[in-house]
PDB file of N, CA, C, O and CB in Angstrom:
ATOM      1  N   UNK A   1      -8.067 -16.871  -3.583  1.00  0.00           N
ATOM      2  CA  UNK A   1      -6.773 -16.053  -3.553  1.00  0.00           C
ATOM      3  C   UNK A   1      -7.082 -14.782  -3.284  1.00  0.00           C
ATOM      4  O   UNK A   1      -6.340 -14.450  -2.360  1.00  0.00           O
ATOM      5  CB  UNK A   1      -5.976 -16.068  -4.787  1.00  0.00           C
ATOM      6  N   UNK A   2      -7.805 -13.845  -3.600  1.00  0.00           N
ATOM      7  CA  UNK A   2      -8.022 -12.484  -3.724  1.00  0.00           C
ATOM      8  C   UNK A   2      -8.474 -12.557  -2.743  1.00  0.00           C
ATOM      9  O   UNK A   2      -7.537 -12.278  -1.996  1.00  0.00           O
ATOM     10  CB  UNK A   2      -8.674 -11.828  -4.693  1.00  0.00           C
ATOM     11  N   UNK A   3      -9.662 -12.830  -1.900  1.00  0.00           N
ATOM     12  CA  UNK A   3      -9.945 -12.726  -1.018  1.00  0.00           C
ATOM     13  C   UNK A   3      -8.922 -12.811  -0.218  1.00  0.00           C
ATOM     14  O   UNK A   3      -8.340 -11.800   0.176  1.00  0.00           O
ATOM     15  CB  UNK A   3     -10.750 -13.280  -0.902  1.00  0.00           C
ATOM     16  N   UNK A   4      -8.691 -13.603   0.008  1.00  0.00           N
ATOM     17  CA  UNK A   4      -7.488 -13.565   1.192  1.00  0.00           C
ATOM     18  C   UNK A   4      -6.605 -12.326   1.222  1.00  0.00           C
ATOM     19  O   UNK A   4      -6.334 -11.707   2.252  1.00  0.00           O
ATOM     20  CB  UNK A   4      -6.426 -14.802   1.000  1.00  0.00           C
ATOM     21  N   UNK A   5      -6.171 -12.013  -0.028  1.00  0.00           N
ATOM     22  CA  UNK A   5      -5.224 -10.881  -0.031  1.00  0.00           C
ATOM     23  C   UNK A   5      -5.825 -10.055   0.084  1.00  0.00           C
ATOM     24  O   UNK A   5      -4.995  -9.239   0.485  1.00  0.00           O
ATOM     25  CB  UNK A   5      -4.439 -10.622  -0.946  1.00  0.00           C
ATOM     26  N   UNK A   6      -7.044  -9.378   0.031  1.00  0.00           N
ATOM     27  CA  UNK A   6      -7.895  -8.646   0.824  1.00  0.00           C
ATOM     28  C   UNK A   6      -7.786  -7.976   1.954  1.00  0.00           C
ATOM     29  O   UNK A   6      -7.447  -6.872   2.380  1.00  0.00           O
ATOM     30  CB  UNK A   6      -8.610  -9.203   1.043  1.00  0.00           C
ATOM     31  N   UNK A   7      -8.288  -9.270   2.393  1.00  0.00           N
ATOM     32  CA  UNK A   7      -8.326  -9.492   3.992  1.00  0.00           C
ATOM     33  C   UNK A   7      -6.919  -9.144   4.634  1.00  0.00           C
ATOM     34  O   UNK A   7      -6.708  -8.058   5.174  1.00  0.00           O
ATOM     35  CB  UNK A   7      -8.702 -11.132   4.380  1.00  0.00           C
ATOM     36  N   UNK A   8      -5.930 -10.198   4.528  1.00  0.00           N
ATOM     37  CA  UNK A   8      -5.108 -10.417   5.318  1.00  0.00           C
ATOM     38  C   UNK A   8      -3.708  -9.463   5.012  1.00  0.00           C
ATOM     39  O   UNK A   8      -2.696  -9.378   5.707  1.00  0.00           O
ATOM     40  CB  UNK A   8      -4.997 -11.849   5.297  1.00  0.00           C
ATOM     41  N   UNK A   9      -4.151  -8.517   3.218  1.00  0.00           N
ATOM     42  CA  UNK A   9      -3.015  -7.654   3.086  1.00  0.00           C
ATOM     43  C   UNK A   9      -2.807  -6.685   3.029  1.00  0.00           C
ATOM     44  O   UNK A   9      -1.717  -6.114   2.996  1.00  0.00           O
ATOM     45  CB  UNK A   9      -2.529  -7.710   2.505  1.00  0.00           C
ATOM     46  N   UNK A  10      -4.663  -5.983   2.985  1.00  0.00           N
ATOM     47  CA  UNK A  10      -4.869  -4.658   2.710  1.00  0.00           C
ATOM     48  C   UNK A  10      -3.517  -3.619   3.619  1.00  0.00           C
ATOM     49  O   UNK A  10      -2.745  -4.136   4.427  1.00  0.00           O
ATOM     50  CB  UNK A  10      -6.586  -4.360   3.231  1.00  0.00           C
ATOM     51  N   UNK A  11      -3.502  -2.685   3.390  1.00  0.00           N
ATOM     52  CA  UNK A  11      -2.638  -2.012   4.550  1.00  0.00           C
ATOM     53  C   UNK A  11      -3.397  -0.838   4.367  1.00  0.00           C
ATOM     54  O   UNK A  11      -3.456  -0.574   3.166  1.00  0.00           O
ATOM     55  CB  UNK A  11      -0.871  -1.843   4.420  1.00  0.00           C
ATOM     56  N   UNK A  12      -4.029   0.011   5.103  1.00  0.00           N
ATOM     57  CA  UNK A  12      -5.220   0.990   5.204  1.00  0.00           C
ATOM     58  C   UNK A  12      -4.956   1.949   6.213  1.00  0.00           C
ATOM     59  O   UNK A  12      -5.441   3.080   6.240  1.00  0.00           O
ATOM     60  CB  UNK A  12      -6.559   0.311   5.532  1.00  0.00           C
ATOM     61  N   UNK A  13      -3.794   1.231   7.445  1.00  0.00           N
ATOM     62  CA  UNK A  13      -4.255   2.526   8.142  1.00  0.00           C
ATOM     63  C   UNK A  13      -3.041   3.056   8.137  1.00  0.00           C
ATOM     64  O   UNK A  13      -2.293   2.385   7.426  1.00  0.00           O
ATOM     65  CB  UNK A  13      -4.954   2.484   9.600  1.00  0.00           C
ATOM     66  N   UNK A  14      -2.205   4.530   8.921  1.00  0.00           N
ATOM     67  CA  UNK A  14      -0.808   5.212   8.846  1.00  0.00           C
ATOM     68  C   UNK A  14      -0.247   3.997   9.781  1.00  0.00           C
ATOM     69  O   UNK A  14       0.933   3.759   9.521  1.00  0.00           O
ATOM     70  CB  UNK A  14      -0.636   7.043   9.510  1.00  0.00           C
ATOM     71  N   UNK A  15      -0.748   3.245  10.711  1.00  0.00           N
ATOM     72  CA  UNK A  15       0.275   2.464  11.731  1.00  0.00           C
ATOM     73  C   UNK A  15       0.940   1.005  10.293  1.00  0.00           C
ATOM     74  O   UNK A  15       2.074   0.553  10.139  1.00  0.00           O
ATOM     75  CB  UNK A  15      -1.025   1.558  13.656  1.00  0.00           C
ATOM     76  N   UNK A  16       0.187   0.823   9.852  1.00  0.00           N
ATOM     77  CA  UNK A  16       0.311  -0.146   8.471  1.00  0.00           C
ATOM     78  C   UNK A  16       1.355   0.769   7.789  1.00  0.00           C
ATOM     79  O   UNK A  16       2.396   0.928   8.427  1.00  0.00           O
ATOM     80  CB  UNK A  16      -1.304  -0.400   7.399  1.00  0.00           C
ATOM     81  N   UNK A  17       1.283   1.188   6.993  1.00  0.00           N
ATOM     82  CA  UNK A  17       2.382   2.155   6.000  1.00  0.00           C
ATOM     83  C   UNK A  17       3.674   2.503   7.095  1.00  0.00           C
ATOM     84  O   UNK A  17       4.790   1.998   6.969  1.00  0.00           O
ATOM     85  CB  UNK A  17       1.490   3.965   5.350  1.00  0.00           C
ATOM     86  N   UNK A  18       3.336   3.367   8.079  1.00  0.00           N
ATOM     87  CA  UNK A  18       4.501   3.191   8.937  1.00  0.00           C
ATOM     88  C   UNK A  18       5.151   1.790   9.403  1.00  0.00           C
ATOM     89  O   UNK A  18       6.330   2.071   9.615  1.00  0.00           O
ATOM     90  CB  UNK A  18       4.159   3.841  10.057  1.00  0.00           C
ATOM     91  N   UNK A  19       5.010   0.792   9.594  1.00  0.00           N
ATOM     92  CA  UNK A  19       5.884  -0.877  10.035  1.00  0.00           C
ATOM     93  C   UNK A  19       6.100  -1.026   8.421  1.00  0.00           C
ATOM     94  O   UNK A  19       7.263  -1.343   8.174  1.00  0.00           O
ATOM     95  CB  UNK A  19       4.654  -2.623  11.025  1.00  0.00           C
ATOM     96  N   UNK A  20       5.543  -0.927   7.629  1.00  0.00           N
ATOM     97  CA  UNK A  20       5.931  -0.943   6.168  1.00  0.00           C
ATOM     98  C   UNK A  20       7.299  -0.138   5.563  1.00  0.00           C
ATOM     99  O   UNK A  20       7.960  -0.278   4.534  1.00  0.00           O
ATOM    100  CB  UNK A  20       4.720  -0.361   5.470  1.00  0.00           C
ATOM    101  N   UNK A  21       7.346   0.373   6.213  1.00  0.00           N
ATOM    102  CA  UNK A  21       8.235   1.801   5.801  1.00  0.00           C
ATOM    103  C   UNK A  21       9.484   1.596   6.733  1.00  0.00           C
ATOM    104  O   UNK A  21      10.615   2.045   6.544  1.00  0.00           O
ATOM    105  CB  UNK A  21       7.338   3.505   6.210  1.00  0.00           C
ATOM    106  N   UNK A  22       9.011   0.768   7.852  1.00  0.00           N
ATOM    107  CA  UNK A  22      10.016   0.943   8.942  1.00  0.00           C
ATOM    108  C   UNK A  22      11.096  -0.487   8.354  1.00  0.00           C
ATOM    109  O   UNK A  22      12.308  -0.570   8.156  1.00  0.00           O
ATOM    110  CB  UNK A  22       9.155   0.786  10.827  1.00  0.00           C
ATOM    111  N   UNK A  23      10.293  -1.176   8.259  1.00  0.00           N
ATOM    112  CA  UNK A  23      10.936  -2.746   8.298  1.00  0.00           C
ATOM    113  C   UNK A  23      11.316  -2.524   6.600  1.00  0.00           C
ATOM    114  O   UNK A  23      11.739  -3.643   6.310  1.00  0.00           O
ATOM    115  CB  UNK A  23       9.548  -4.403   8.807  1.00  0.00           C
ATOM    116  N   UNK A  24      11.376  -1.864   5.603  1.00  0.00           N
ATOM    117  CA  UNK A  24      11.665  -1.779   4.395  1.00  0.00           C
ATOM    118  C   UNK A  24      10.887  -2.636   3.383  1.00  0.00           C
ATOM    119  O   UNK A  24      11.428  -2.879   2.304  1.00  0.00           O
ATOM    120  CB  UNK A  24      12.904  -1.985   4.363  1.00  0.00           C
ATOM    121  N   UNK A  25       9.690  -3.101   3.640  1.00  0.00           N
ATOM    122  CA  UNK A  25       8.820  -3.896   3.357  1.00  0.00           C
ATOM    123  C   UNK A  25       8.023  -3.388   2.048  1.00  0.00           C
ATOM    124  O   UNK A  25       7.124  -2.552   2.141  1.00  0.00           O
ATOM    125  CB  UNK A  25       8.066  -4.090   4.531  1.00  0.00           C
ATOM    126  N   UNK A  26       8.384  -3.902   0.938  1.00  0.00           N
ATOM    127  CA  UNK A  26       7.659  -3.360  -0.396  1.00  0.00           C
ATOM    128  C   UNK A  26       6.309  -3.060  -0.692  1.00  0.00           C
ATOM    129  O   UNK A  26       5.772  -4.140  -0.448  1.00  0.00           O
ATOM    130  CB  UNK A  26       7.837  -4.140  -1.294  1.00  0.00           C
ATOM    131  N   UNK A  27       5.354  -2.241  -1.085  1.00  0.00           N
ATOM    132  CA  UNK A  27       3.881  -2.222  -1.080  1.00  0.00           C
ATOM    133  C   UNK A  27       3.175  -2.532  -2.232  1.00  0.00           C
ATOM    134  O   UNK A  27       3.706  -1.708  -2.977  1.00  0.00           O
ATOM    135  CB  UNK A  27       3.439  -1.053  -0.729  1.00  0.00           C
ATOM    136  N   UNK A  28       2.389  -3.096  -2.915  1.00  0.00           N
ATOM    137  CA  UNK A  28       2.010  -3.346  -3.944  1.00  0.00           C
ATOM    138  C   UNK A  28       0.550  -1.855  -4.277  1.00  0.00           C
ATOM    139  O   UNK A  28      -0.342  -1.789  -3.431  1.00  0.00           O
ATOM    140  CB  UNK A  28       1.642  -5.097  -3.807  1.00  0.00           C
ATOM    141  N   UNK A  29       0.523  -1.197  -5.064  1.00  0.00           N
ATOM    142  CA  UNK A  29      -0.111  -0.158  -5.434  1.00  0.00           C
ATOM    143  C   UNK A  29      -1.054  -0.789  -6.740  1.00  0.00           C
ATOM    144  O   UNK A  29      -0.591  -0.923  -7.872  1.00  0.00           O
ATOM    145  CB  UNK A  29       0.967   1.053  -5.742  1.00  0.00           C
ATOM    146  N   UNK A  30      -2.519  -1.162  -6.339  1.00  0.00           N
ATOM    147  CA  UNK A  30      -3.508  -1.884  -7.128  1.00  0.00           C
ATOM    148  C   UNK A  30      -4.489  -0.746  -7.645  1.00  0.00           C
ATOM    149  O   UNK A  30      -5.131  -0.004  -6.901  1.00  0.00           O
ATOM    150  CB  UNK A  30      -4.279  -3.064  -6.229  1.00  0.00           C
ATOM    151  N   UNK A  31      -4.505  -0.725  -8.833  1.00  0.00           N
ATOM    152  CA  UNK A  31      -5.534   0.346  -9.314  1.00  0.00           C
ATOM    153  C   UNK A  31      -6.818  -0.678  -9.297  1.00  0.00           C
ATOM    154  O   UNK A  31      -6.581  -1.877  -9.446  1.00  0.00           O
ATOM    155  CB  UNK A  31      -5.147   1.139 -11.010  1.00  0.00           C
ATOM    156  N   UNK A  32      -8.317  -0.186  -9.101  1.00  0.00           N
ATOM    157  CA  UNK A  32      -9.540  -0.622  -9.449  1.00  0.00           C
ATOM    158  C   UNK A  32      -9.687  -0.573 -10.782  1.00  0.00           C
ATOM    159  O   UNK A  32      -9.784  -1.657 -11.359  1.00  0.00           O
ATOM    160  CB  UNK A  32     -10.503   0.026  -8.853  1.00  0.00           C
ATOM    161  N   UNK A  33      -9.728   0.406 -11.410  1.00  0.00           N
ATOM    162  CA  UNK A  33     -10.045   1.331 -12.346  1.00  0.00           C
ATOM    163  C   UNK A  33      -9.475   0.216 -13.465  1.00  0.00           C
ATOM    164  O   UNK A  33     -10.287  -0.409 -14.146  1.00  0.00           O
ATOM    165  CB  UNK A  33      -9.321   2.977 -12.170  1.00  0.00           C
ATOM    166  N   UNK A  34      -8.002   0.001 -13.618  1.00  0.00           N
ATOM    167  CA  UNK A  34      -6.860  -0.973 -14.565  1.00  0.00           C
ATOM    168  C   UNK A  34      -7.439  -2.508 -14.318  1.00  0.00           C
ATOM    169  O   UNK A  34      -7.642  -3.340 -15.202  1.00  0.00           O
ATOM    170  CB  UNK A  34      -4.911  -0.853 -13.887  1.00  0.00           C
ATOM    171  N   UNK A  35      -7.619  -2.646 -13.119  1.00  0.00           N
ATOM    172  CA  UNK A  35      -8.051  -4.145 -12.438  1.00  0.00           C
ATOM    173  C   UNK A  35      -5.927  -4.626 -12.872  1.00  0.00           C
ATOM    174  O   UNK A  35      -5.531  -5.417 -13.728  1.00  0.00           O
ATOM    175  CB  UNK A  35     -10.015  -5.470 -13.792  1.00  0.00           C
ATOM    176  N   UNK A  36      -5.144  -3.853 -11.980  1.00  0.00           N
ATOM    177  CA  UNK A  36      -4.142  -3.936 -12.179  1.00  0.00           C
ATOM    178  C   UNK A  36      -2.896  -3.754 -11.047  1.00  0.00           C
ATOM    179  O   UNK A  36      -3.272  -3.305  -9.964  1.00  0.00           O
ATOM    180  CB  UNK A  36      -4.212  -3.277 -13.070  1.00  0.00           C
ATOM    181  N   UNK A  37      -1.837  -3.975 -11.146  1.00  0.00           N
ATOM    182  CA  UNK A  37      -0.799  -3.522  -9.837  1.00  0.00           C
ATOM    183  C   UNK A  37       0.050  -2.111 -11.351  1.00  0.00           C
ATOM    184  O   UNK A  37       0.521  -2.217 -12.483  1.00  0.00           O
ATOM    185  CB  UNK A  37       0.809  -5.591  -8.904  1.00  0.00           C
ATOM    186  N   UNK A  38      -0.134  -1.345 -10.676  1.00  0.00           N
ATOM    187  CA  UNK A  38       0.274  -0.224 -11.130  1.00  0.00           C
ATOM    188  C   UNK A  38       1.989   0.462 -10.739  1.00  0.00           C
ATOM    189  O   UNK A  38       2.755   1.187 -11.374  1.00  0.00           O
ATOM    190  CB  UNK A  38      -0.859   0.588 -10.642  1.00  0.00           C
ATOM    191  N   UNK A  39       2.063  -0.242  -9.304  1.00  0.00           N
ATOM    192  CA  UNK A  39       2.976  -0.141  -9.320  1.00  0.00           C
ATOM    193  C   UNK A  39       3.519  -0.874  -7.406  1.00  0.00           C
ATOM    194  O   UNK A  39       2.598  -1.014  -6.602  1.00  0.00           O
ATOM    195  CB  UNK A  39       3.095   1.335  -9.943  1.00  0.00           C
ATOM    196  N   UNK A  40       4.986  -1.244  -6.951  1.00  0.00           N
ATOM    197  CA  UNK A  40       5.566  -1.835  -6.616  1.00  0.00           C
ATOM    198  C   UNK A  40       7.017  -1.738  -5.831  1.00  0.00           C
ATOM    199  O   UNK A  40       7.995  -2.003  -6.531  1.00  0.00           O
ATOM    200  CB  UNK A  40       5.399  -2.241  -7.382  1.00  0.00           C
ATOM    201  N   UNK A  41       7.232  -1.427  -4.609  1.00  0.00           N
ATOM    202  CA  UNK A  41       8.407  -0.882  -4.426  1.00  0.00           C
ATOM    203  C   UNK A  41       8.334  -0.031  -3.037  1.00  0.00           C
ATOM    204  O   UNK A  41       7.309   0.610  -2.806  1.00  0.00           O
ATOM    205  CB  UNK A  41       8.762  -0.074  -5.678  1.00  0.00           C
ATOM    206  N   UNK A  42       9.379  -0.024  -2.146  1.00  0.00           N
ATOM    207  CA  UNK A  42       9.256   0.850  -0.716  1.00  0.00           C
ATOM    208  C   UNK A  42       8.765   2.064  -0.440  1.00  0.00           C
ATOM    209  O   UNK A  42       9.162   3.132  -0.907  1.00  0.00           O
ATOM    210  CB  UNK A  42      10.323   1.079  -0.216  1.00  0.00           C
ATOM    211  N   UNK A  43       7.722   1.854   0.476  1.00  0.00           N
ATOM    212  CA  UNK A  43       7.062   3.500   0.706  1.00  0.00           C
ATOM    213  C   UNK A  43       8.195   4.564   1.141  1.00  0.00           C
ATOM    214  O   UNK A  43       8.878   4.543   2.165  1.00  0.00           O
ATOM    215  CB  UNK A  43       5.800   3.540   2.098  1.00  0.00           C
ATOM    216  N   UNK A  44       8.204   5.224   0.399  1.00  0.00           N
ATOM    217  CA  UNK A  44       9.306   6.753   1.012  1.00  0.00           C
ATOM    218  C   UNK A  44       8.632   7.700   1.706  1.00  0.00           C
ATOM    219  O   UNK A  44       9.285   8.430   2.451  1.00  0.00           O
ATOM    220  CB  UNK A  44      10.015   7.797  -0.223  1.00  0.00           C
ATOM    221  N   UNK A  45       7.811   7.797   1.642  1.00  0.00           N
ATOM    222  CA  UNK A  45       6.761   8.755   2.303  1.00  0.00           C
ATOM    223  C   UNK A  45       5.898   8.336   2.387  1.00  0.00           C
ATOM    224  O   UNK A  45       5.587   7.334   1.744  1.00  0.00           O
ATOM    225  CB  UNK A  45       6.423   9.805   1.895  1.00  0.00           C
ATOM    226  N   UNK A  46       4.690   9.271   3.708  1.00  0.00           N
ATOM    227  CA  UNK A  46       3.525   9.519   3.327  1.00  0.00           C
ATOM    228  C   UNK A  46       2.347  10.187   3.847  1.00  0.00           C
ATOM    229  O   UNK A  46       2.421  10.426   5.052  1.00  0.00           O
ATOM    230  CB  UNK A  46       3.277   8.684   3.113  1.00  0.00           C
ATOM    231  N   UNK A  47       1.256  10.561   3.254  1.00  0.00           N
ATOM    232  CA  UNK A  47       0.358  11.373   4.477  1.00  0.00           C
ATOM    233  C   UNK A  47      -0.773  11.056   4.293  1.00  0.00           C
ATOM    234  O   UNK A  47      -1.058  10.132   3.531  1.00  0.00           O
ATOM    235  CB  UNK A  47       0.321  12.908   4.570  1.00  0.00           C
ATOM    236  N   UNK A  48      -2.078  12.068   5.247  1.00  0.00           N
ATOM    237  CA  UNK A  48      -3.063  11.243   4.948  1.00  0.00           C
ATOM    238  C   UNK A  48      -3.777  10.848   4.030  1.00  0.00           C
ATOM    239  O   UNK A  48      -4.645   9.980   4.126  1.00  0.00           O
ATOM    240  CB  UNK A  48      -3.609  11.389   5.391  1.00  0.00           C
ATOM    241  N   UNK A  49      -3.300  11.793   2.514  1.00  0.00           N
ATOM    242  CA  UNK A  49      -4.017  11.669   1.333  1.00  0.00           C
ATOM    243  C   UNK A  49      -2.677  11.002   0.295  1.00  0.00           C
ATOM    244  O   UNK A  49      -2.707  10.879  -0.929  1.00  0.00           O
ATOM    245  CB  UNK A  49      -4.765  13.316   0.847  1.00  0.00           C
ATOM    246  N   UNK A  50      -1.705  10.692   1.104  1.00  0.00           N
ATOM    247  CA  UNK A  50      -1.075  10.352  -0.779  1.00  0.00           C
ATOM    248  C   UNK A  50      -0.009   9.265  -0.108  1.00  0.00           C
ATOM    249  O   UNK A  50       0.173   9.283   1.109  1.00  0.00           O
ATOM    250  CB  UNK A  50       0.031  12.163  -2.023  1.00  0.00           C
ATOM    251  N   UNK A  51       0.574   8.470  -0.826  1.00  0.00           N
ATOM    252  CA  UNK A  51       1.485   7.809  -0.909  1.00  0.00           C
ATOM    253  C   UNK A  51       2.640   7.778  -1.525  1.00  0.00           C
ATOM    254  O   UNK A  51       2.422   7.193  -2.587  1.00  0.00           O
ATOM    255  CB  UNK A  51       1.141   7.180  -1.051  1.00  0.00           C
ATOM    256  N   UNK A  52       3.829   8.096  -1.461  1.00  0.00           N
ATOM    257  CA  UNK A  52       5.088   8.196  -2.373  1.00  0.00           C
ATOM    258  C   UNK A  52       5.712   6.838  -2.433  1.00  0.00           C
ATOM    259  O   UNK A  52       6.349   6.325  -1.512  1.00  0.00           O
ATOM    260  CB  UNK A  52       6.191   9.275  -1.826  1.00  0.00           C
ATOM    261  N   UNK A  53       5.516   6.406  -3.377  1.00  0.00           N
ATOM    262  CA  UNK A  53       6.587   5.039  -3.754  1.00  0.00           C
ATOM    263  C   UNK A  53       7.338   5.039  -5.051  1.00  0.00           C
ATOM    264  O   UNK A  53       6.692   4.919  -6.092  1.00  0.00           O
ATOM    265  CB  UNK A  53       5.755   3.617  -3.864  1.00  0.00           C
ATOM    266  N   UNK A  54       8.541   5.152  -5.085  1.00  0.00           N
ATOM    267  CA  UNK A  54       9.558   4.948  -6.168  1.00  0.00           C
ATOM    268  C   UNK A  54       9.253   6.338  -6.856  1.00  0.00           C
ATOM    269  O   UNK A  54       8.743   6.172  -7.964  1.00  0.00           O
ATOM    270  CB  UNK A  54       9.340   3.481  -7.200  1.00  0.00           C
ATOM    271  N   UNK A  55       9.388   7.385  -6.579  1.00  0.00           N
ATOM    272  CA  UNK A  55       8.927   9.018  -6.492  1.00  0.00           C
ATOM    273  C   UNK A  55       7.965   9.101  -7.454  1.00  0.00           C
ATOM    274  O   UNK A  55       7.895   9.951  -8.341  1.00  0.00           O
ATOM    275  CB  UNK A  55      10.103  10.207  -6.815  1.00  0.00           C
ATOM    276  N   UNK A  56       7.292   8.269  -7.267  1.00  0.00           N
ATOM    277  CA  UNK A  56       5.263   8.709  -7.458  1.00  0.00           C
ATOM    278  C   UNK A  56       4.218   8.671  -6.643  1.00  0.00           C
ATOM    279  O   UNK A  56       3.796   7.619  -6.162  1.00  0.00           O
ATOM    280  CB  UNK A  56       4.471   7.899  -8.320  1.00  0.00           C
ATOM    281  N   UNK A  57       3.611  10.054  -6.376  1.00  0.00           N
ATOM    282  CA  UNK A  57       2.782   9.567  -5.864  1.00  0.00           C
ATOM    283  C   UNK A  57       1.401   8.927  -5.761  1.00  0.00           C
ATOM    284  O   UNK A  57       1.234   8.690  -6.957  1.00  0.00           O
ATOM    285  CB  UNK A  57       2.896   9.997  -5.547  1.00  0.00           C
ATOM    286  N   UNK A  58       0.181   8.437  -5.099  1.00  0.00           N
ATOM    287  CA  UNK A  58      -0.593   7.706  -4.865  1.00  0.00           C
ATOM    288  C   UNK A  58      -1.103   8.383  -4.266  1.00  0.00           C
ATOM    289  O   UNK A  58      -0.658   8.851  -3.218  1.00  0.00           O
ATOM    290  CB  UNK A  58      -0.409   6.724  -4.533  1.00  0.00           C
ATOM    291  N   UNK A  59      -2.810   8.771  -5.044  1.00  0.00           N
ATOM    292  CA  UNK A  59      -4.031   9.454  -3.526  1.00  0.00           C
ATOM    293  C   UNK A  59      -4.258   7.873  -3.143  1.00  0.00           C
ATOM    294  O   UNK A  59      -4.308   6.925  -3.927  1.00  0.00           O
ATOM    295  CB  UNK A  59      -6.153  10.626  -4.086  1.00  0.00           C
ATOM    296  N   UNK A  60      -4.396   7.858  -1.538  1.00  0.00           N
ATOM    297  CA  UNK A  60      -4.520   6.512  -0.680  1.00  0.00           C
ATOM    298  C   UNK A  60      -6.179   6.333  -0.703  1.00  0.00           C
ATOM    299  O   UNK A  60      -6.638   5.341  -0.138  1.00  0.00           O
ATOM    300  CB  UNK A  60      -3.802   6.675   1.108  1.00  0.00           C
ATOM    301  N   UNK A  61      -7.188   7.384  -1.421  1.00  0.00           N
ATOM    302  CA  UNK A  61      -8.521   7.147  -1.635  1.00  0.00           C
ATOM    303  C   UNK A  61      -8.377   6.345  -3.280  1.00  0.00           C
ATOM    304  O   UNK A  61      -9.205   5.434  -3.279  1.00  0.00           O
ATOM    305  CB  UNK A  61      -9.483   8.743  -1.511  1.00  0.00           C
ATOM    306  N   UNK A  62      -7.921   6.367  -4.101  1.00  0.00           N
ATOM    307  CA  UNK A  62      -8.202   6.380  -5.510  1.00  0.00           C
ATOM    308  C   UNK A  62      -7.696   4.547  -5.246  1.00  0.00           C
ATOM    309  O   UNK A  62      -8.354   3.730  -5.890  1.00  0.00           O
ATOM    310  CB  UNK A  62      -7.132   7.750  -6.750  1.00  0.00           C
ATOM    311  N   UNK A  63      -6.879   4.155  -4.579  1.00  0.00           N
ATOM    312  CA  UNK A  63      -6.038   2.709  -5.278  1.00  0.00           C
ATOM    313  C   UNK A  63      -5.572   1.807  -3.934  1.00  0.00           C
ATOM    314  O   UNK A  63      -5.250   2.367  -2.886  1.00  0.00           O
ATOM    315  CB  UNK A  63      -4.313   3.223  -6.353  1.00  0.00           C
ATOM    316  N   UNK A  64      -5.575   0.575  -4.064  1.00  0.00           N
ATOM    317  CA  UNK A  64      -5.704  -0.314  -3.126  1.00  0.00           C
ATOM    318  C   UNK A  64      -4.385  -0.490  -2.691  1.00  0.00           C
ATOM    319  O   UNK A  64      -3.525  -0.573  -3.568  1.00  0.00           O
ATOM    320  CB  UNK A  64      -6.362  -1.478  -3.526  1.00  0.00           C
ATOM    321  N   UNK A  65      -3.908  -0.594  -1.028  1.00  0.00           N
ATOM    322  CA  UNK A  65      -2.300  -1.092  -1.155  1.00  0.00           C
ATOM    323  C   UNK A  65      -2.191  -2.308  -0.494  1.00  0.00           C
ATOM    324  O   UNK A  65      -2.900  -2.416   0.506  1.00  0.00           O
ATOM    325  CB  UNK A  65      -1.163  -0.089  -0.477  1.00  0.00           C
ATOM    326  N   UNK A  66      -1.516  -3.214  -0.779  1.00  0.00           N
ATOM    327  CA  UNK A  66      -1.166  -4.340  -0.056  1.00  0.00           C
ATOM    328  C   UNK A  66       0.347  -4.102   0.420  1.00  0.00           C
ATOM    329  O   UNK A  66       1.326  -3.449   0.056  1.00  0.00           O
ATOM    330  CB  UNK A  66      -1.372  -5.648  -0.944  1.00  0.00           C
ATOM    331  N   UNK A  67      -0.021  -5.030   1.475  1.00  0.00           N
ATOM    332  CA  UNK A  67       1.434  -4.928   2.303  1.00  0.00           C
ATOM    333  C   UNK A  67       1.169  -5.601   3.311  1.00  0.00           C
ATOM    334  O   UNK A  67       0.084  -6.114   3.583  1.00  0.00           O
ATOM    335  CB  UNK A  67       2.020  -3.524   2.784  1.00  0.00           C
ATOM    336  N   UNK A  68       2.422  -5.643   4.090  1.00  0.00           N
ATOM    337  CA  UNK A  68       1.891  -6.356   5.806  1.00  0.00           C
ATOM    338  C   UNK A  68       1.543  -5.172   7.013  1.00  0.00           C
ATOM    339  O   UNK A  68       2.109  -4.170   7.451  1.00  0.00           O
ATOM    340  CB  UNK A  68       3.461  -7.426   6.639  1.00  0.00           C
ATOM    341  N   UNK A  69       0.497  -5.778   7.228  1.00  0.00           N
ATOM    342  CA  UNK A  69      -0.798  -5.219   8.179  1.00  0.00           C
ATOM    343  C   UNK A  69       0.556  -5.199   9.593  1.00  0.00           C
ATOM    344  O   UNK A  69       1.465  -6.025   9.676  1.00  0.00           O
ATOM    345  CB  UNK A  69      -2.715  -6.730   8.411  1.00  0.00           C
ATOM    346  N   UNK A  70       0.334  -4.105  10.495  1.00  0.00           N
ATOM    347  CA  UNK A  70       0.682  -3.746  11.841  1.00  0.00           C
ATOM    348  C   UNK A  70       0.847  -4.692  12.498  1.00  0.00           C
ATOM    349  O   UNK A  70       1.832  -5.154  13.073  1.00  0.00           O
ATOM    350  CB  UNK A  70      -0.090  -3.027  12.476  1.00  0.00           C
ATOM    351  N   UNK A  71      -0.617  -5.120  12.362  1.00  0.00           N
ATOM    352  CA  UNK A  71      -1.072  -6.122  13.674  1.00  0.00           C
ATOM    353  C   UNK A  71      -1.185  -7.626  12.736  1.00  0.00           C
ATOM    354  O   UNK A  71      -2.153  -7.987  12.066  1.00  0.00           O
ATOM    355  CB  UNK A  71      -2.967  -5.542  14.594  1.00  0.00           C
ATOM    356  N   UNK A  72      -0.435  -8.040  12.847  1.00  0.00           N
ATOM    357  CA  UNK A  72      -0.418  -9.825  12.363  1.00  0.00           C
ATOM    358  C   UNK A  72      -1.812 -10.492  13.198  1.00  0.00           C
ATOM    359  O   UNK A  72      -2.087 -11.686  13.083  1.00  0.00           O
ATOM    360  CB  UNK A  72       1.400 -10.864  13.093  1.00  0.00           C
TER     361      UNK A  72
END
């Protein structure tokens, strides 16, 4: 199940984040260090380096983001 999630639901590009933001779909922020989900919510804003979810900023290169890819 984890492999399927990483393969089919990882949100990596700006297009992916923009798509999830436009349709209002929540995104999961997963910490590889703690091996647990640390946030779940709608994308409020994002840049090349950070994503803002529920008023908190997460570094895009330190966390794995799961949602719906723009091109399914």
